[in-house]
C-alpha positions in Angstrom: 110.1 101.8 77.1 108.0 101.6 73.9 110.3 104.0 72.1 113.1 101.4 72.3 111.1 98.4 71.0 112.1 98.9 67.3 115.7 98.2 68.2 114.8 94.7 69.4 114.1 93.6 65.8 116.4 93.2 62.9 116.9 96.1 60.5 119.0 96.9 57.5 121.7 99.6 58.2 119.5 102.2 56.4 116.4 101.2 58.4 118.4 101.2 61.6 119.7 104.7 61.0 116.2 105.9 60.3 114.9 104.4 63.5 117.7 106.1 65.5 117.0 109.4 63.8 113.2 109.2 64.6 114.0 108.2 68.2 116.4 111.2 68.5 113.7 113.6 67.5 111.1 112.1 69.8 113.5 112.1 72.8 114.5 115.7 72.2 110.9 116.8 72.1 110.2 114.8 75.3 113.2 116.3 77.0 112.1 119.9 76.2 108.6 119.2 77.4 109.6 117.6 80.7 112.3 120.2 81.5 109.8 122.9 80.8 107.3 121.6 83.3 109.6 120.7 86.1 109.3 122.9 89.1 112.0 121.3 91.3 115.6 120.7 90.5 115.5 117.4 92.4 112.2 116.2 91.0 111.8 112.7 89.4 110.5 114.4 86.2 113.8 116.4 85.9 115.8 113.2 86.4 113.8 111.6 83.6 114.5 114.7 81.4 118.3 114.4 82.1 118.3 110.7 81.2 116.3 111.4 78.1 118.9 114.0 77.0 121.7 111.4 77.6 119.9 108.9 75.5 119.3 111.5 72.8 123.0 112.3 72.6 123.9 108.6 72.5 121.5 108.1 69.6 123.6 110.5 67.6 126.7 108.3 68.0 124.6 105.2 67.1 123.5 106.9 64.0 127.1 107.8 63.1 128.3 104.3 63.8 125.5 102.7 61.8 126.3 105.0 58.8 130.0 104.2 59.0 129.5 100.5 59.5 131.4 100.5 62.9 129.4 97.7 64.3 131.6 97.2 67.4 131.1 100.8 68.4 127.4 100.5 67.7 127.1 97.4 69.8 128.9 99.0 72.7 126.6 102.1 72.5 123.6 99.8 72.4 124.7 98.2 75.7 125.0 101.7 77.2 121.6 102.5 75.8 120.2 99.4 77.4 121.5 100.4 80.8 120.1 103.9 80.3 116.7 102.5 79.4 116.6 100.6 82.6 117.4 103.8 84.5 114.7 105.5 82.6 112.1 102.8 83.6 113.0 103.5 87.3 112.8 107.2 86.7 109.4 106.9 85.0 108.0 104.9 87.9 109.4 107.5 90.4 107.8 110.3 88.3 104.5 108.5 88.2 104.5 108.0 91.9 105.4 111.7 92.4 102.5 112.7 90.1 100.1 110.4 91.9 101.1 112.0 95.3 100.4 115.5 93.9 97.0 114.7 92.3 94.1 115.9 94.4 91.5 113.2 95.0 88.8 115.1 93.2 87.7 116.7 96.4 87.5 113.3 98.1 86.1 111.3 95.1 87.5 107.9 94.2 89.9 108.1 91.2 88.9 104.8 89.6 87.6 104.8 86.0 85.8 102.3 83.8 85.5 102.0 80.1 82.1 101.3 78.5 81.8 99.4 75.2 79.5 100.5 72.4 76.8 98.0 73.3 76.6 99.2 76.9 76.5 102.8 75.8 73.7 102.2 73.3 71.7 100.2 75.8 72.0 103.1 78.4 71.1 105.8 75.9 67.9 104.0 74.9 66.6 103.6 78.5 63.0 104.9 79.1 63.2 108.8 79.4 67.0 108.7 79.2 68.3 112.1 79.8 72.0 111.9 79.1 74.5 111.0 76.3 76.7 108.3 77.8 80.5 108.9 77.5 83.0 106.1 76.8 84.7 106.5 80.1 83.2 107.2 83.6 84.8 108.0 86.9 83.7 106.5 90.2 81.3 108.9 92.0 81.8 107.5 95.5 84.1 108.7 98.3 87.8 107.8 98.0 88.5 104.6 100.0 84.9 103.3 99.8 84.2 99.6 100.5 82.9 97.3 97.8 82.6 97.9 94.1 83.1 101.2 92.4 80.0 103.1 91.1 79.3 105.7 88.5 76.0 107.2 87.4 75.7 106.1 83.8 72.1 107.3 83.0 69.2 109.2 84.5 65.6 108.4 83.8 62.2 109.3 85.2 62.5 108.6 89.0 65.2 106.0 88.3 69.0 105.9 87.7 71.2 103.3 86.0 74.6 102.9 87.7 77.5 100.9 86.5 79.3 99.0 89.3 82.7 97.4 88.7 85.7 95.7 90.3 88.9 94.5 88.8 87.2 91.3 87.6 83.7 92.3 86.5 81.1 95.1 85.9 77.3 95.3 85.9 74.6 97.9 85.3 72.2 98.3 88.2 68.9 100.1 88.3 68.8 102.3 91.4 66.8 105.0 93.2 68.6 108.3 94.0 69.7 109.3 97.5 67.3 111.7 99.2 69.8 113.4 101.4 70.1 117.2 101.0 71.8 120.2 102.7 71.3 124.0 102.5 73.0 125.5 99.5 75.9 127.6 100.7 75.7 130.2 97.9 74.7 133.6 99.3 72.5 134.4 96.3 70.3 131.2 96.8 69.6 131.1 100.6 66.4 129.1 100.1 67.9 126.4 97.8 69.4 123.0 98.8 72.1 120.8 97.5 70.9 117.2 96.8 73.1 114.2 97.0 73.7 112.9 93.5 74.6 109.3 94.6 72.2 106.3 94.9 70.2 105.4 97.9 72.2 103.5 100.5 75.6 104.4 99.0 78.7 104.0 101.2 80.7 107.0 102.4 79.8 110.7 102.4 77.1 112.3 100.3 78.1 114.0 97.0 77.6 117.5 98.4 80.2 116.8 101.1 82.7 115.7 98.5 82.4 118.6 96.1 82.3 118.3 92.3 
């Protein structure tokens, strides 16, 4: 828990009290936020909120002990706080797993993301006939569970596209042709139009129009 790291260093009594006070405020705000968004009494998020409230209350005692110089009481409460922090780590992991299970897979898209540095973005934005401003972060455009590297359309040109492909170890920018697959547009007001696949030629998995946007 990053909020607890300040207590792992040495502070004067005044500095320690200030750190406890700041932590109490942060934990109370977090508790209110989490409790307000919880929909189920047995959800991991509500468990995390309850633990947060326990820690927030304990901080008040720590602050009092630090002010009064009762170091034995403060040390005991810190041990309790340590145990609670371990419970909070477990609760956070459970809450994250619960959130991941509830997140829709972007209509079948892979959820992987990649960060581009400034040099990559500048290079892409100055490609011949470049059409788009390149964001700092891109999502994989392929179908969830696809084989091989992830892929995101990073820039469009005149009859050519620049895709960034990445794995956990490396990334590269590859010049590709677009996929030519198309399907009738389902919108009733455009019966003669078609949906074109927005992926690259030879991509794995379903076409983009089958995945949704």
